[in-house]
N, C-alpha and C positions, 0 to 999 in steps of 0.2 A: 533674563538673558542680557548679557553684556553687549552693548552696541559698539562696533568698531568703526574706524574711519573708512576702510575699504570693503568691509563685509561683516558677516556675523556667523556665530555658531549657535545652534539651537537643538534642544532635545525633542525628538519626535515621540508620538504616542506609542510607537513600537519599542521605544527604549534606546534606539540608535541616535547618533548625533549627526546633524547635517551641517556642512560648511557651505557658506554662500559668499560670493564676492560681487562687488558692483561692476557691471559692464560699462562700456563706453557711453551708453544712454542712461546710466544711473540705476538701471534695474538690477536686482539681485539675480545672480546666476548660480545655480547649484554646482558645487564641486564634488558632490557625491555624499553618501552617508557612511558612517564609521561606527565601530563598536564602542570606542571610548571618546570622551571629550578631548583628551590629550592628542589623539590621532587626528581628529578634526581640526584642532588648533594648529597642528604642525602643517597640515595640507594647506590651510588658509594662509598661514604665515609665508609658506613657500610661494603661493600664488601672489600674495601682496608684493613680495620681493621681485618676482618676475614682472609683475605689472609695473612696478616702479622703474625697472630696467628697460621696459618696452619689449620684453620677450614673451609675455604671457599670451596665450591663445585661449579663446573660448572653447571649452571642451566639446561643445555641440558641433563645432565646425569639422571635427574629426569623425563625425558620425556619417560619413559618406563611405560606402562600401568600395573596396579596392577594385572590384570588377567593373563598377560603373565608371570610376575615375580612369581606369586603364583604357576603357573603350573611348572615353572622351580624349584621352592623351593621344591615342592612335588617330582619331578623326582630325585632330588639330595639328598634326605633324606632317611636314612635307618630306616624304620618303621616296626613295627610288623603288621601283616595283620589286626588285629582288630583296631589298632591305625590308620592305613592308611584308612580303611573304615570309621572310625569316622571322620577323617579330611576331607575326600572327601565329606561326607554328610554335614558337617558344612560349608564348602566352597560353595557347590552348593546351599544349602537352605538359608543360613543366611548371608554370607559374599559377595559373588559375585553379588547378585542383587544390592547392593549399591556401591561396590568398583571396580567391574571388569573393567569398561571402564575408570576409573579415572587414571590420571598420578600419579606416586608415589609422585612427588613433590606437587601435589594438595591436598593430603590427610592431612588435618589439624586436630589438637586436637578438634576443634569445630565440624568438620564433624564426627569424631569418637564418640564424646560425644552424638551427636544427634542420630547417629545410635544405640549406646548402650542404650539410653533411649527408643528408639522405640522398640528394642528387648525386653527390660524388660517389657514394656507395653503390648506387644503381648503375652509374657509368662504368665503374670497375667491374661490376658483376656482368654487364653486357659486353665488356671488352672494348669500351669506348674511351677516348682520351678525355682529359679534363677541360679541353678547349670549349666544348659545347656547354659545359656547366658554367664556365667563367663568362662566356658571352651571354648566357641567360641571366646570370647574376648582374651583369652590367646593365641589361635592359631593366630589370627590377629596380636597380639603384637609380637609373635615369628617371623612371616614372615617379618614384618617391621623392627624388630631388625636385621635380616639378611641383609635387604636393607641398613641399617646404616653401618653394617660391610663391605659391598661391596662398600661403598662410593657413593651410589646412592641418599641418602638423608642425611641431616646433623644431624637430631635427630629423635627419634621415636615419632610419634604423639599420641601413646597410652599412655597417661599420666593421666588417670582418677583415682583419689584417691579412693582406695578401690575396684575398678573394677578388676575382675579376681581373687579375694580372694576366696579360697576354703571355702565354708560354710558347716558345718555339719548339714544338715537338720534333725530334729528329726524324727525318724521312730517309727511306732507302736511297742510296746513291747509285746512279747509273753512269757507267763510264762511257767515254766516246766509242771505245771498241764494242761495248755491249749495245750501244745505240745502233751501230751499223749492222750488227748481227740481228737485232730485233727487226730492222728494216727488211732484211733478207728473209726473215722467218714468218712475219705476219702475212696474211693474204695480200695479194697485189693491190687490191682496192684501198688498203689501209697503209701501204708503205709510205706514201707521200704525207699522210696525216702524222705518222710518227716522225718523219723528217722535219716537218714544219713545227711540230710541238717542241722539238729539240733545237732547231736552228733559228727559230723566230720567237721562241718562248711564249707562244700563244696559250691561253687558257683552254681547257677542254671544251667549255661551252662556246668559246670564240671560234674554235676549229669547226665545231658542229654547225655554226651559223654562217660560215664563210660561203659566199656565193661567187659565181664566175666573174661578175662585174667588179668584185672586190680584189681580183688578182690581175695584175698587169705584168705579164712575163717579159714584155719588151723593156719596160722601165725597171723591172726587177723589184717591184713593190707589191705589197698587199695592204688593204685598208680595212680597219674594223669600223663598221657602220655605227654611228652614234645612236640610231634608233632601234636597229634590229641586229646588233653585233654580237649578241649572246643568246645561246639556246639555254633557257632556264628550265630546270627540272625541280619544281618546288617540293615534291613528295607530299605525303599526307593525303593522297587521293586527288590532289589537284592536277590539272592537265598542264603539260609543258607548253611553253610558248617562246616566241622570239621577241626579245626585248633589248633595252639598252645594255651596254656593257656594265661591268661591276661598278665602275666609277666614271666620272667625267674624263679622267686621264686614260680610260680604256679605249676611247675613240681616238685611234692613232693610225699612222702610216708607218709600215715597217719595211726595211730593205731585205730582200731575200738573198742569202749568201749564194755565191756562184757555185759552191760545191754541191748544192742540192737542186739547182735550177733545172738542169736537164731531166733529172728523175721526176721532178714535179710536173714538168711539161708533158712527159710521157704518160704519167698516171692520170693527169687531167684529161688528156685526149682519150684515154681508154675507159675511164670510169666515171668522170664527172657528168652530171646531168646536162643535157644541151640547153642552150639559152642563157642569156646574161643574168637572169633572176633566179636561176636554179642553183641548188647546193653543189659544192665541190665534193663533199664527202657524204656518202650515204651507205646504208646497208645494202645488201643485194636485193632487198625488197623495196628499195627506194626511200626508206625512212631515215630521219636524221640519226647520226651516230649518238647513241645515248649511253649513259653510264650503266644502263641495264642490259646492253647487248654487246658486252666486251669480253666474251669468253675467248675470242681470238687473241686478245691481249694477254690474258692469263696463261693461255697455252704457250704463247711465244716466250713469255718470261720463264716458264718451266723448262723449255727446251734450251734457252740461252744460259740459264743459270742465274737469272736476276732474282733478287729477293721477292718471295711470294707476296709480300705486303706492298710491293710497288704498284703505283697507279699510273695510268697514262699521264696524269698531271705531273708526275715526277720527271717526265721528260722536259717539262718547262723549267723545273728547278735545275736540271742538268744544263740546259741552254743558258740560263741566267748566270750560273756559276762559271760556265765556259766564257761568257762575255766578260765577267769580272776578271777572270784570269788572263783574258786577252787585252786587258788594259782599259776597259770601259769605265768612265767616271760614274760617280753616284747619279748625276743627273741623266746620263746616258742610260744607265740601268733602269731608272725610273721610267724613261720614255719607252724603252724596249718592253718592259714588263707591264706598262700601263698602270704604274703605281701612283697613287695620289699623295703619298707621304714618303719621306726618306726612310722611315723605319723598315718598311718591307724590303726595299732595295738593299739596305745595309746587310741583310742576311747573307747576300750573295758575295759580299766583299770580304767575308771571313777567309782567312788564309788556310788553305789546305796544306798538309804536310809536303805533298809533292811540289806544290807551288812555292812553299817556303824554301825548299831546297834549291829550286831554280833561282830564286831571288838571291839566296846566299852565295850561289856559285857566281852569279853575275856581279855581285858586290865584291867578291873575292878577286875576280879578274880585274875589276876597275881599281881596286886597292893596290894590287900588284903592279899595275902599270904606273902608278904614281909613287911607288916606293923608290927613294933615291939611293938606297943601299945597293951595292953591287951584289949580284947573285952568285952563289957558289957554283962552280962548274960541276 
C-alpha cells in the first residue's frame, strides 16, 4: 500500500478499495469504499485538493438527519407567532415527508429539484398558485444555508434557478363603484367592515381583531394593537388566536376618511359588541369574522358582478391602489398598508390605464399653457 501525505488507499478483504484522508487530529477518516483503485484515488485526490483550499468537510458531520436539524433550527430562531405557525405547517406538510429521514449530506440538488417539481405539479392539480411552493422552497433553502454556515455540508443544494422567486399573482380588481355596491349588498353588520377594508386598507385579520377601544370616531383614527392586532387562523387543526400583526410595521394608527365616517359610526352603534374591549365586527352569533364564515361576501360578489375569485382581502388591494392614485408617496403607502419593506407597497404604485390617461391629459394641458406659438382660431 502506497502511503500518501494526506491519506491512503487500501484494498479490503472484500475486494473493494477504501480511500482515507487525515483529519485535523491526524487520524485517518474514511471517504468510503469503491469498486476500483482508480475511483478511490480520484476521490482521495479531490479531498486532498479541498483540504488544501480549506473547503473540505469531514463526511461524518453530514450524518445528521434533516428532521433533527430542522427541529433545532426552529428552536433556535426568534420568529413571530404567525411566521412560526407558517413554518411549522410548511415543514409538516411539504418538507418533512421527503427530507425528514435523509442525512444532510445526502440531500442533493437533484433530490431538491425532483421535490420542487412534485410540489409544483401538486399545486397545479389542486388549483393552487405557485406562491405557496416558492415560500416553502425558501424555508428549505434557509435551513440548509444554516447547515452550510455550521460546517455540516459544503454547499447548499437548493440551487434551482428561479425557484423561490416571489411572484405577484394577479388579483381580481374591485372598482370604487363596485365597492359601494358591495357595501349596499352585504348584510348591515358587515357593511362597515367592507368600507374599512377599502378605505383604510386593513388586512382581513386586522379587521377581525379590531376592538372598540381601537376606534376613535372623534379623532377619526383607528389603531392596530401591537399585541393583539391580528386574528390568526393557522389552519391544520390549530385553534385561531389573537396575536401581533403580520410585522412590526403592522402596529399603526390610520386616519379614517370622512366619506365613510358616518356609516361606520351608525354600524358600530347598531352591531358592535358593547364595552371598550369587545370586537367591532362579529358574526350574528358573536364570533370573530373568520375566513370560514364569509358566505355573505361570496353572495354579494355574485349579485354585484365582482369576479368570483375575489376575496375580502382584495378590498385592501383596491384601497391601496386608490391611495396610490390619489398621490400617496411610497412611504405613505407603506405606513397605510403596514408594510415593512418598500417592495410590497410598490405594487400599488403601478400605473393603471385609466390613471395613465388622466396623467397624460394633465401633462397635455400644462404643455399647452407653455406653448409660445399662437393658436389657430
